[in-house]
N, CA, C and O of each residue as an XYZ file, in Angstrom:
896
protein
N      15.063     28.999     80.981
C      16.336     29.487     80.435
C      16.621     28.854     79.082
O      17.129     29.526     78.184
N      16.306     27.581     78.921
C      16.556     26.934     77.631
C      15.646     27.499     76.538
O      16.032     27.508     75.370
N      14.464     27.963     76.887
C      13.622     28.648     75.901
C      14.276     29.951     75.468
O      14.200     30.341     74.303
N      14.917     30.618     76.416
C      15.641     31.840     76.077
C      16.811     31.524     75.151
O      17.048     32.242     74.180
N      17.543     30.450     75.449
C      18.652     30.033     74.593
C      18.150     29.748     73.175
O      18.786     30.139     72.196
N      17.008     29.065     73.070
C      16.447     28.764     71.757
C      16.066     30.044     71.016
O      16.257     30.148     69.805
N      15.527     31.013     71.751
C      15.172     32.286     71.128
C      16.391     33.046     70.638
O      16.364     33.653     69.567
N      17.463     33.012     71.423
C      18.711     33.661     71.003
C      19.261     32.982     69.749
O      19.751     33.652     68.840
N      19.180     31.666     69.703
C      19.683     30.936     68.530
C      18.863     31.238     67.284
O      19.409     31.275     66.181
N      17.572     31.453     67.439
C      16.754     31.835     66.281
C      17.153     33.221     65.786
O      17.149     33.487     64.584
N      17.492     34.089     66.712
C      17.888     35.450     66.339
C      19.300     35.489     65.772
O      19.596     36.275     64.872
N      20.177     34.629     66.309
C      21.566     34.551     65.855
C      21.885     33.098     65.484
O      22.489     32.381     66.282
N      21.493     32.660     64.303
C      21.697     31.248     63.939
C      23.122     30.911     63.521
O      23.431     29.739     63.303
N      24.002     31.912     63.403
C      25.338     31.649     62.871
C      26.220     30.862     63.837
O      26.900     29.918     63.436
N      26.206     31.255     65.109
C      27.041     30.581     66.122
C      26.156     30.271     67.331
O      26.175     31.018     68.309
N      25.391     29.196     67.283
C      24.387     28.942     68.323
C      24.982     28.475     69.640
O      26.051     27.866     69.690
N      24.257     28.780     70.697
C      24.532     28.176     71.992
C      23.987     26.752     71.973
O      23.070     26.441     71.212
N      24.551     25.894     72.810
C      24.059     24.519     72.870
C      22.750     24.492     73.661
O      22.696     24.943     74.804
N      21.708     23.963     73.046
C      20.415     23.873     73.710
C      20.310     22.542     74.450
O      20.443     21.473     73.855
N      20.072     22.625     75.744
C      19.889     21.434     76.574
C      18.399     21.090     76.586
O      17.568     21.920     76.957
N      18.069     19.867     76.181
C      16.675     19.445     76.181
C      16.245     19.101     77.604
O      16.962     18.401     78.319
N      15.098     19.583     78.007
C      14.618     19.411     79.375
C      13.269     18.706     79.367
O      12.367     19.069     78.612
N      13.148     17.684     80.227
C      11.884     16.974     80.417
C      11.479     17.129     81.881
O      11.986     16.404     82.737
N      10.569     18.066     82.184
C      10.169     18.276     83.583
C       9.432     17.056     84.138
O       8.691     16.382     83.423
N       9.653     16.786     85.428
C       8.934     15.716     86.099
C       7.701     16.240     86.796
O       7.385     17.426     86.700
N       6.998     15.363     87.500
C       5.789     15.768     88.209
C       6.104     16.609     89.439
O       5.317     17.477     89.816
N       7.244     16.356     90.065
C       7.631     17.089     91.261
C       8.762     18.054     90.974
O       8.800     18.666     89.906
N       9.694     18.198     91.924
C      10.796     19.149     91.743
C      11.932     18.624     90.865
O      12.919     19.329     90.656
N      11.811     17.398     90.347
C      12.890     16.812     89.576
C      12.457     16.571     88.132
O      11.270     16.609     87.807
N      13.439     16.325     87.282
C      13.160     16.046     85.884
C      14.392     15.470     85.220
O      15.283     14.949     85.891
N      14.440     15.562     83.904
C      15.537     14.992     83.142
C      16.044     16.024     82.138
O      15.288     16.867     81.654
N      17.345     15.939     81.835
C      17.927     16.765     80.778
C      18.732     15.866     79.855
O      19.160     14.776     80.235
N      18.925     16.341     78.653
C      19.739     15.593     77.704
C      21.200     15.629     78.124
O      21.645     16.563     78.791
N      21.936     14.605     77.728
C      23.363     14.540     78.043
C      24.120     15.584     77.232
O      23.911     15.730     76.028
N      24.994     16.301     77.909
C      25.880     17.253     77.233
C      27.302     16.757     77.434
O      27.852     16.864     78.530
N      27.886     16.226     76.400
C      29.233     15.664     76.482
C      30.265     16.701     76.059
O      30.038     17.486     75.138
N      31.398     16.690     76.745
C      32.484     17.596     76.369
C      33.119     17.137     75.072
O      33.542     15.988     74.949
N      33.183     18.046     74.098
C      33.827     17.759     72.823
C      34.682     18.966     72.435
O      34.164     20.080     72.359
N      35.964     18.772     72.189
C      36.798     19.890     71.737
C      36.273     20.457     70.421
O      35.705     19.737     69.600
N      36.471     21.728     70.242
C      36.051     22.387     69.004
C      37.157     22.300     67.959
O      38.333     22.451     68.293
N      36.799     22.059     66.701
C      37.818     22.165     65.645
C      38.444     23.556     65.656
O      37.772     24.545     65.947
N      39.707     23.624     65.345
C      40.424     24.897     65.429
C      39.766     25.993     64.596
O      39.713     27.150     65.014
N      39.266     25.625     63.417
C      38.683     26.653     62.554
C      37.318     27.126     63.047
O      36.767     28.090     62.515
N      36.767     26.451     64.065
C      35.472     26.864     64.619
C      35.604     27.558     65.974
O      34.599     27.934     66.578
N      36.836     27.727     66.453
C      37.036     28.399     67.731
C      36.515     29.842     67.745
O      35.944     30.259     68.753
N      36.687     30.623     66.666
C      36.104     31.975     66.687
C      34.599     31.948     66.953
O      34.084     32.769     67.711
N      33.891     30.992     66.318
C      32.456     30.881     66.540
C      32.116     30.474     67.961
O      31.127     30.942     68.526
N      32.936     29.601     68.545
C      32.707     29.206     69.937
C      32.753     30.417     70.845
O      31.901     30.565     71.721
N      33.736     31.289     70.652
C      33.880     32.431     71.548
C      32.862     33.531     71.253
O      32.521     34.302     72.150
N      32.375     33.619     70.027
C      31.251     34.523     69.761
C      30.032     34.058     70.556
O      29.357     34.860     71.202
N      29.757     32.735     70.498
C      28.638     32.183     71.263
C      28.854     32.361     72.765
O      27.910     32.655     73.497
N      30.097     32.183     73.225
C      30.400     32.371     74.647
C      30.167     33.819     75.067
O      29.703     34.072     76.179
N      30.481     34.768     74.193
C      30.219     36.173     74.492
C      28.729     36.450     74.624
O      28.313     37.239     75.473
N      27.923     35.798     73.783
C      26.467     35.954     73.888
C      25.954     35.344     75.192
O      25.082     35.910     75.850
N      26.507     34.179     75.558
C      26.124     33.562     76.829
C      26.503     34.469     77.992
O      25.728     34.622     78.936
N      27.678     35.067     77.932
C      28.123     35.987     78.979
C      27.141     37.145     79.133
O      26.790     37.521     80.251
N      26.703     37.706     78.016
C      25.763     38.834     78.067
C      24.435     38.407     78.673
O      23.851     39.151     79.461
N      23.946     37.222     78.321
C      22.689     36.734     78.885
C      22.802     36.541     80.392
O      21.914     36.939     81.145
N      23.897     35.928     80.824
C      24.077     35.680     82.251
C      24.196     36.990     83.024
O      23.686     37.105     84.138
N      24.860     37.963     82.440
C      24.979     39.258     83.105
C      23.614     39.942     83.200
O      23.277     40.523     84.232
N      22.838     39.870     82.127
C      21.501     40.469     82.129
C      20.605     39.833     83.189
O      19.793     40.515     83.815
N      20.758     38.531     83.386
C      19.900     37.795     84.312
C      20.472     37.717     85.724
O      19.942     36.992     86.567
N      21.543     38.452     85.988
C      22.109     38.489     87.333
C      22.657     37.161     87.802
O      22.569     36.837     88.986
N      23.227     36.381     86.884
C      23.690     35.036     87.219
C      25.060     35.064     87.877
O      25.850     35.988     87.682
N      25.318     34.030     88.659
C      26.634     33.791     89.238
C      26.950     32.308     89.062
O      26.134     31.559     88.526
N      28.101     31.893     89.500
C      28.442     30.473     89.606
C      28.609     29.758     88.266
O      28.519     28.531     88.210
N      28.852     30.506     87.186
C      29.081     29.861     85.886
C      30.559     29.486     85.765
O      31.252     29.925     84.848
N      31.027     28.662     86.714
C      32.428     28.268     86.718
C      32.644     27.043     85.829
O      31.726     26.604     85.136
N      33.858     26.493     85.851
C      34.232     25.476     84.878
C      33.496     24.149     85.051
O      33.561     23.298     84.164
N      32.801     23.953     86.164
C      32.042     22.718     86.343
C      30.580     22.879     85.931
O      29.841     21.896     85.867
N      30.157     24.119     85.650
C      28.759     24.370     85.294
C      28.570     24.763     83.842
O      27.450     25.035     83.411
N      29.654     24.796     83.085
C      29.592     25.091     81.651
C      30.352     23.996     80.920
O      31.436     23.595     81.344
N      29.787     23.515     79.827
C      30.439     22.469     79.041
C      30.606     22.945     77.601
O      29.670     23.456     76.986
N      31.816     22.765     77.080
C      32.072     23.055     75.671
C      31.648     21.837     74.860
O      32.305     20.797     74.891
N      30.541     21.979     74.134
C      30.020     20.890     73.307
C      30.391     21.177     71.862
O      29.570     21.671     71.089
N      31.615     20.870     71.505
C      32.096     21.212     70.177
C      32.271     22.710     70.059
O      32.997     23.319     70.845
N      31.613     23.306     69.085
C      31.742     24.750     68.855
C      30.680     25.548     69.599
O      30.508     26.739     69.339
N      29.954     24.894     70.537
C      28.892     25.583     71.267
C      29.048     25.398     72.767
O      29.200     24.268     73.230
N      29.014     26.485     73.541
C      29.039     26.345     75.003
C      27.640     26.065     75.530
O      26.649     26.520     74.958
N      27.564     25.308     76.630
C      26.274     24.979     77.239
C      26.341     25.245     78.737
O      27.247     24.768     79.420
N      25.382     26.004     79.239
C      25.245     26.177     80.680
C      24.379     25.028     81.189
O      23.224     24.897     80.784
N      24.927     24.196     82.075
C      24.192     23.020     82.539
C      23.627     23.195     83.942
O      22.908     22.323     84.429
N      23.940     24.307     84.598
C      23.423     24.560     85.940
C      23.022     26.026     86.023
O      23.872     26.907     86.150
N      21.725     26.275     85.949
C      21.237     27.661     85.911
C      20.501     28.040     87.191
O      19.649     28.928     87.175
N      20.822     27.371     88.303
C      20.067     27.601     89.535
C      20.361     28.944     90.192
O      19.623     29.370     91.079
N      21.433     29.619     89.768
C      21.760     30.901     90.408
C      21.455     32.084     89.499
O      22.073     33.140     89.635
N      20.512     31.924     88.574
C      20.023     33.085     87.837
C      19.290     34.016     88.806
O      18.734     33.566     89.808
N      19.293     35.302     88.503
C      18.619     36.307     89.331
C      19.161     36.291     90.768
O      18.410     36.458     91.728
N      20.463     36.090     90.893
C      21.055     35.969     92.226
C      21.068     37.321     92.929
O      21.349     38.353     92.320
N      20.763     37.292     94.209
C      20.650     38.510     95.014
C      21.737     38.550     96.077
O      22.008     37.547     96.738
N      22.349     39.697     96.235
C      23.339     39.879     97.303
C      22.604     40.269     98.581
O      21.915     41.289     98.624
N      22.755     39.450     99.618
C      22.044     39.691    100.876
C      22.932     40.270    101.963
O      22.501     40.403    103.108
N      24.173     40.617    101.619
C      25.104     41.086    102.649
C      24.767     42.482    103.146
O      25.088     42.836    104.280
N      24.118     43.281    102.294
C      23.810     44.650    102.667
C      24.993     45.578    102.577
O      24.895     46.755    102.923
N      26.133     45.049    102.107
C      27.333     45.855    101.990
C      27.575     46.230    100.531
O      27.171     45.490     99.634
N      28.229     47.367    100.276
C      28.559     47.733     98.903
C      29.400     46.641     98.244
O      30.360     46.152     98.839
N      29.044     46.263     97.030
C      29.732     45.156     96.375
C      30.919     45.596     95.541
O      31.803     44.786     95.261
N      30.964     46.851     95.138
C      32.091     47.323     94.353
C      31.861     47.153     92.868
O      30.986     46.401     92.438
N      32.664     47.867     92.089
C      32.480     47.880     90.642
C      32.692     46.509     90.018
O      31.916     46.097     89.156
N      33.735     45.795     90.441
C      34.025     44.498     89.838
C      32.953     43.476     90.165
O      32.597     42.655     89.319
N      32.436     43.518     91.384
C      31.411     42.562     91.786
C      30.100     42.787     91.060
O      29.290     41.868     90.945
N      29.881     43.994     90.569
C      28.668     44.293     89.817
C      28.898     44.219     88.315
O      28.031     44.610     87.533
N      30.053     43.724     87.909
C      30.384     43.658     86.487
C      30.170     42.233     85.960
O      29.655     41.371     86.671
N      30.567     42.002     84.724
C      30.435     40.674     84.128
C      31.290     39.636     84.853
O      31.082     38.437     84.669
N      32.248     40.074     85.674
C      33.084     39.125     86.399
C      32.283     38.304     87.407
O      32.686     37.195     87.759
N      31.155     38.836     87.873
C      30.366     38.123     88.879
C      29.735     36.852     88.309
O      29.334     35.972     89.071
N      29.641     36.743     87.000
C      29.037     35.547     86.404
C      29.884     34.301     86.640
O      29.355     33.191     86.691
N      31.202     34.481     86.783
C      32.099     33.335     86.924
C      32.590     32.788     85.604
O      33.376     31.842     85.580
N      32.140     33.368     84.500
C      32.529     32.865     83.186
C      33.921     33.350     82.781
O      34.671     32.627     82.126
N      34.259     34.578     83.174
C      35.528     35.183     82.769
C      36.628     34.900     83.794
O      36.342     34.610     84.956
N      37.885     34.985     83.358
C      39.006     34.698     84.258
C      38.968     35.521     85.542
O      38.693     36.721     85.531
N      39.252     34.843     86.634
C      39.329     35.480     87.946
C      40.109     34.537     88.847
O      40.079     33.325     88.637
N      40.794     35.056     89.826
C      41.720     34.232     90.594
C      41.327     34.165     92.064
O      40.888     35.146     92.664
N      41.503     32.965     92.622
C      41.349     32.723     94.053
C      42.685     32.235     94.604
O      43.484     31.642     93.879
N      42.919     32.483     95.870
C      44.125     31.972     96.536
C      43.716     30.768     97.370
O      42.856     30.883     98.244
N      44.328     29.609     97.109
C      43.929     28.380     97.782
C      45.136     27.697     98.425
O      46.282     27.919     98.036
N      44.840     26.857     99.425
C      45.878     26.051    100.039
C      46.762     26.830    100.985
O      46.699     28.058    101.032
N      47.589     26.121    101.741
C      48.476     26.777    102.713
C      49.501     27.695    102.060
O      49.990     28.639    102.681
N      49.820     27.407    100.799
C      50.780     28.261    100.101
C      50.113     29.422     99.378
O      50.780     30.229     98.730
N      48.765     29.500     99.499
C      48.007     30.574     98.852
C      48.337     30.668     97.351
O      48.695     31.726     96.832
N      48.201     29.531     96.692
C      48.453     29.499     95.258
C      47.269     30.089     94.497
O      46.113     29.887     94.867
N      47.575     30.816     93.434
C      46.533     31.410     92.599
C      45.881     30.329     91.749
O      46.562     29.522     91.116
N      44.567     30.326     91.746
C      43.799     29.329     91.001
C      42.623     30.019     90.317
O      41.905     30.797     90.946
N      42.428     29.740     89.045
C      41.339     30.335     88.276
C      40.252     29.288     88.058
O      40.460     28.360     87.276
N      39.098     29.400     88.720
C      38.034     28.408     88.561
C      37.017     28.775     87.492
O      36.025     28.064     87.331
N      37.227     29.860     86.759
C      36.228     30.322     85.804
C      36.049     29.349     84.645
O      36.896     28.490     84.403
N      34.935     29.496     83.933
C      34.638     28.592     82.825
C      35.593     28.790     81.655
O      36.046     27.812     81.058
N      35.905     30.025     81.321
C      36.711     30.291     80.135
C      38.194     30.460     80.442
O      39.021     30.366     79.535
N      38.542     30.706     81.689
C      39.953     30.940     82.015
C      40.557     29.903     82.918
O      41.701     30.047     83.350
N      39.802     28.840     83.220
C      40.221     27.864     84.219
C      41.650     27.395     83.981
O      42.047     27.068     82.862
N      42.407     27.375     85.076
C      43.795     26.928     85.000
C      43.995     25.782     85.974
O      43.353     25.731     87.023
N      44.868     24.878     85.633
C      45.193     23.756     86.506
C      46.396     24.149     87.349
O      47.436     24.496     86.790
N      46.291     24.107     88.710
C      47.446     24.461     89.547
C      48.671     23.637     89.185
O      48.560     22.506     88.712
N      49.829     24.218     89.413
C      51.066     23.548     89.024
C      51.239     22.196     89.702
O      51.832     21.279     89.135
N      50.715     22.080     90.924
C      50.871     20.811     91.624
C      49.630     19.931     91.504
O      49.406     19.049     92.332
N      48.814     20.178     90.454
C      47.574     19.415     90.300
C      47.846     17.950     90.043
O      46.962     17.117     90.243
N      49.063     17.609     89.599
C      49.376     16.205     89.319
C      49.600     15.418     90.594
O      49.725     14.194     90.546
N      49.656     16.097     91.747
C      49.848     15.409     93.019
C      48.820     15.919     94.017
O      48.481     17.102     94.031
N      48.328     15.005     94.856
C      47.317     15.361     95.848
C      47.536     14.513     97.096
O      48.157     13.453     97.015
N      47.038     14.960     98.252
C      47.194     14.159     99.471
C      46.569     12.775     99.323
O      45.460     12.643     98.806
N      47.282     11.743     99.777
C      46.771     10.384     99.681
C      47.771      9.384    100.245
O      48.865      9.746    100.678
N      47.368      8.115    100.229
C      48.219      7.050    100.758
C      49.161      6.520     99.677
O      48.736      6.235     98.557
N      50.425      6.393    100.017
C      51.421      5.791     99.117
C      51.835      4.432     99.677
O      51.796      4.218    100.889
N      52.227      3.527     98.803
C      52.685      2.180     99.182
C      51.611      1.440    100.000
O      51.888      0.863    101.052
N      50.385      1.478     99.478
C      49.250      0.876    100.185
C      49.472     -0.626    100.392
O      50.003     -1.320     99.525
N      49.047     -1.105    101.573
C      49.125     -2.525    101.945
C      50.562     -3.031    102.090
O      50.837     -4.216    101.897
N      51.458     -2.129    102.428
C      52.837     -2.526    102.728
C      53.262     -1.862    104.039
O      52.583     -0.967    104.542
N      54.387     -2.310    104.579
C      54.890     -1.698    105.810
C      55.363     -0.267    105.587
O      55.572      0.482    106.541
N      55.532      0.110    104.312
C      56.005      1.464    104.000
C      54.866      2.443    103.737
O      55.111      3.579    103.331
N      53.624      2.017    103.964
C      52.483      2.890    103.677
C      52.614      4.202    104.443
O      52.887      4.207    105.643
N      52.414      5.320    103.733
C      52.584      6.643    104.338
C      51.607      7.614    103.688
O      51.304      7.514    102.499
N      51.124      8.554    104.490
C      50.250      9.624    103.983
C      51.129     10.747    103.440
O      51.878     11.375    104.188
N      51.037     10.989    102.159
C      51.907     11.969    101.515
C      51.194     12.505    100.273
O      49.983     12.339    100.130
N      51.928     13.134     99.395
C      51.351     13.574     98.122
C      51.610     12.498     97.089
O      52.745     12.061     96.901
N      50.547     12.072     96.418
C      50.648     10.996     95.441
C      50.177     11.497     94.087
O      49.335     12.393     94.019
N      50.702     10.940     93.018
C      50.271     11.367     91.686
C      48.786     11.084     91.454
O      48.247     10.089     91.940
N      48.158     11.947     90.728
C      46.761     11.704     90.350
C      46.583     12.136     88.902
O      47.311     12.989     88.395
N      45.621     11.542     88.265
C      45.367     11.848     86.863
C      44.562     13.135     86.756
O      43.527     13.282     87.407
N      45.029     14.049     85.949
C      44.304     15.296     85.740
C      43.451     15.183     84.487
O      43.790     14.460     83.550
N      42.358     15.898     84.485
C      41.454     15.867     83.339
C      41.279     17.270     82.790
O      41.527     18.255     83.486
N      40.855     17.353     81.556
C      40.625     18.647     80.922
C      39.332     19.243     81.467
O      38.304     18.567     81.453
N      39.348     20.479     81.943
C      38.102     21.107     82.389
C      37.090     21.095     81.241
O      37.425     21.514     80.133
N      35.862     20.627     81.479
C      34.895     20.477     80.391
C      34.436     21.784     79.775
O      33.812     21.779     78.713
N      34.733     22.906     80.420
C      34.297     24.185     79.873
C      35.220     24.707     78.779
O      34.863     25.648     78.070
N      36.403     24.110     78.630
C      37.344     24.568     77.613
C      37.107     23.838     76.293
O      36.862     22.631     76.299
N      37.174     24.538     75.166
C      36.905     23.909     73.865
C      38.131     23.227     73.277
O      38.256     23.127     72.056
N      39.034     22.759     74.124
C      40.270     22.112     73.673
C      40.471     20.834     74.476
O      39.764     20.594     75.455
N      41.433     20.016     74.064
C      41.702     18.772     74.781
C      42.984     18.835     75.601
O      43.458     17.814     76.098
N      43.547     20.036     75.744
C      44.744     20.232     76.560
C      44.557     21.498     77.381
O      44.516     22.591     76.816
N      44.440     21.376     78.729
C      44.183     22.564     79.551
C      45.287     23.607     79.482
O      45.059     24.771     79.812
N      46.469     23.209     79.063
C      47.571     24.164     78.953
C      47.472     24.982     77.664
O      48.232     25.930     77.464
N      46.530     24.609     76.789
C      46.398     25.248     75.486
C      45.099     26.048     75.422
O      44.342     25.937     74.458
N      44.848     26.847     76.445
C      43.618     27.644     76.475
C      43.693     28.748     75.423
O      44.566     29.612     75.503
N      42.784     28.733     74.428
C      42.883     29.700     73.325
C      42.202     31.032     73.595
O      42.148     31.871     72.696
N      41.680     31.263     74.797
C      40.943     32.489     75.068
C      41.700     33.759     74.699
O      41.110     34.640     74.073
N      42.994     33.902     75.059
C      43.684     35.157     74.729
C      43.688     35.481     73.237
O      43.799     36.647     72.859
N      43.571     34.472     72.394
C      43.581     34.700     70.956
C      42.205     35.045     70.402
O      42.075     35.338     69.213
N      41.168     35.015     71.255
C      39.804     35.207     70.756
C      39.019     36.214     71.583
O      37.793     36.138     71.658
N      39.715     37.149     72.200
C      39.035     38.165     72.995
C      38.088     38.979     72.131
O      36.982     39.314     72.556
N      38.528     39.302     70.899
C      37.673     40.122     70.029
C      36.392     39.384     69.645
O      35.353     40.017     69.461
N      36.448     38.061     69.522
C      35.248     37.297     69.200
C      34.303     37.248     70.404
O      33.084     37.322     70.248
N      34.874     37.123     71.596
C      34.070     37.146     72.818
C      33.347     38.485     72.948
O      32.154     38.528     73.249
N      34.070     39.564     72.722
C      33.480     40.905     72.812
C      32.400     41.088     71.742
O      31.362     41.697     72.001
N      32.648     40.563     70.547
C      31.661     40.690     69.465
C      30.360     39.994     69.836
O      29.280     40.530     69.589
N      30.451     38.807     70.428
C      29.248     38.106     70.841
C      28.498     38.852     71.933
O      27.269     38.923     71.911
N      29.230     39.403     72.879
C      28.607     40.199     73.941
C      27.893     41.412     73.344
O      26.776     41.748     73.737
N      28.559     42.058     72.391
C      27.975     43.241     71.760
C      26.700     42.882     70.998
O      25.765     43.681     70.951
N      26.652     41.690     70.403
C      25.451     41.259     69.675
C      24.219     41.323     70.571
O      23.188     41.872     70.180
N      24.328     40.762     71.770
C      23.188     40.753     72.693
C      22.873     42.160     73.176
O      21.709     42.548     73.279
N      23.916     42.917     73.469
C      23.733     44.287     73.942
C      22.918     45.099     72.931
O      21.981     45.799     73.316
N      23.260     45.013     71.665
C      22.561     45.773     70.638
C      21.182     45.195     70.347
O      20.243     45.934     70.052
N      21.062     43.870     70.431
C      19.781     43.228     70.136
C      18.705     43.626     71.137
O      17.519     43.629     70.807
N      19.114     43.963     72.360
C      18.132     44.346     73.371
C      17.380     45.624     72.999
O      16.333     45.921     73.574
N      17.909     46.369     72.049
C      17.220     47.577     71.581
C      16.201     47.258     70.496
O      15.422     48.126     70.102
N      16.199     46.019     70.009
C      15.252     45.612     68.970
C      13.974     45.090     69.624
O      14.051     44.215     70.487
N      12.807     45.598     69.243
C      11.552     45.192     69.897
C      11.304     43.690     69.879
O      10.857     43.133     70.882
N      11.582     43.025     68.769
C      11.319     41.587     68.686
C      12.171     40.810     69.679
O      11.666     39.946     70.395
N      13.458     41.117     69.719
C      14.353     40.424     70.638
C      14.009     40.768     72.079
O      14.014     39.893     72.945
N      13.713     42.030     72.340
C      13.389     42.445     73.705
C      12.126     41.745     74.205
O      12.057     41.332     75.362
N      11.130     41.614     73.332
C       9.901     40.932     73.743
C      10.172     39.458     74.042
O       9.631     38.907     75.001
N      11.007     38.824     73.225
C      11.358     37.424     73.467
C      12.078     37.278     74.795
O      11.809     36.340     75.546
N      12.995     38.197     75.093
C      13.746     38.158     76.348
C      12.814     38.347     77.540
O      12.897     37.600     78.515
N      11.944     39.320     77.472
C      11.026     39.581     78.583
C      10.042     38.432     78.780
O       9.688     38.105     79.913
N       9.605     37.824     77.695
C       8.691     36.691     77.799
C       9.370     35.518     78.505
O       8.751     34.843     79.328
N      10.642     35.276     78.183
C      11.381     34.180     78.819
C      11.599     34.457     80.297
O      11.475     33.557     81.128
N      11.923     35.702     80.624
C      12.144     36.065     82.025
C      10.839     35.948     82.815
O      10.839     35.477     83.952
N       9.734     36.374     82.214
C       8.436     36.275     82.886
C       8.085     34.825     83.188
O       7.431     34.536     84.190
N       8.519     33.912     82.320
C       8.248     32.494     82.536
C       8.946     31.930     83.761
O       8.593     30.845     84.225
N       9.933     32.644     84.296
C      10.647     32.187     85.494
C       9.952     32.617     86.781
O      10.379     32.246     87.875
N       8.897     33.389     86.653
C       8.223     33.911     87.845
C       7.672     32.753     88.694
O       7.016     31.848     88.180
N       7.951     32.805     89.984
C       7.426     31.810     90.901
C       8.259     30.553     91.032
O       7.937     29.682     91.840
N       9.333     30.437     90.249
C      10.166     29.237     90.337
C      11.105     29.320     91.539
O      11.525     30.415     91.912
N      11.441     28.183     92.151
C      12.403     28.199     93.278
C      13.757     28.711     92.810
O      14.154     28.498     91.664
N      14.442     29.373     93.689
C      15.753     29.932     93.377
C      16.733     29.548     94.466
O      16.382     29.539     95.646
N      17.952     29.233     94.081
C      18.981     28.930     95.067
C      19.751     30.199     95.397
O      20.197     30.917     94.502
N      19.901     30.466     96.674
C      20.682     31.613     97.135
C      21.995     31.083     97.702
O      22.000     30.375     98.709
N      23.108     31.427     97.054
C      24.431     30.974     97.497
C      24.981     32.002     98.476
O      25.332     33.116     98.086
N      25.053     31.621     99.754
C      25.485     32.561    100.786
C      26.988     32.612    100.936
O      27.531     33.595    101.440
N      27.677     31.545    100.497
C      29.138     31.509    100.641
C      29.713     30.718     99.472
O      29.007     29.961     98.806
N      30.979     30.906     99.243
C      31.655     30.198     98.166
C      31.600     28.683     98.386
O      31.701     28.205     99.516
N      31.438     27.936     97.288
C      31.372     26.479     97.373
C      32.609     25.903     98.057
O      32.507     24.915     98.784
N      33.766     26.502     97.835
C      35.010     25.940     98.381
C      35.047     26.015     99.902
O      35.859     25.333    100.527
N      34.175     26.841    100.519
C      34.180     26.961    101.976
C      33.527     25.752    102.635
O      33.967     25.308    103.695
N      32.477     25.215    102.009
C      31.795     24.072    102.607
C      31.994     22.790    101.809
O      31.477     21.740    102.189
């Protein structure tokens, strides 16, 4: 996949995806370069979302899922997919999946909502639309530890910025202001697939995945 990312960056050098360096080991394990979360400068946000649109198109082409906010990192003005184990994902249910399930929404990159908790609160776990629940500042835990007043209740906890967002404040998600840039990046890949050079590079990268182990996600991570 990183060879594919490098090929896309050669074809579109203006707003590159972040390339993760990979050092394969002798067995099933290896090493990758560190990808640290870095907010993007405001004037580079359009480029970030163009690159994100290209990443979205690649993931859709490769049948990927699970590109949620913990598997994508905003490295400055470039998004990086750090977990690509669900490329070429197959639905084994045998049931019709529906139009939305067969669309770009299945990648997990775009906004989508789940209902969680006893109050069925809406929560967006996607990479680009991730939202922090209103009560995220409090979680179940022990209060007044090591005293006679110790009680199991909701206690304050420190919230962190989802690493997939190119900002340092989760309440300041700039996605709504850059939809056109996201679409432009997606369109770039869509049109490039008609070019013989790009198509050959894409097919060569996909062929290189032949025979590799694949993870099949049978249920949502939140269930187990």
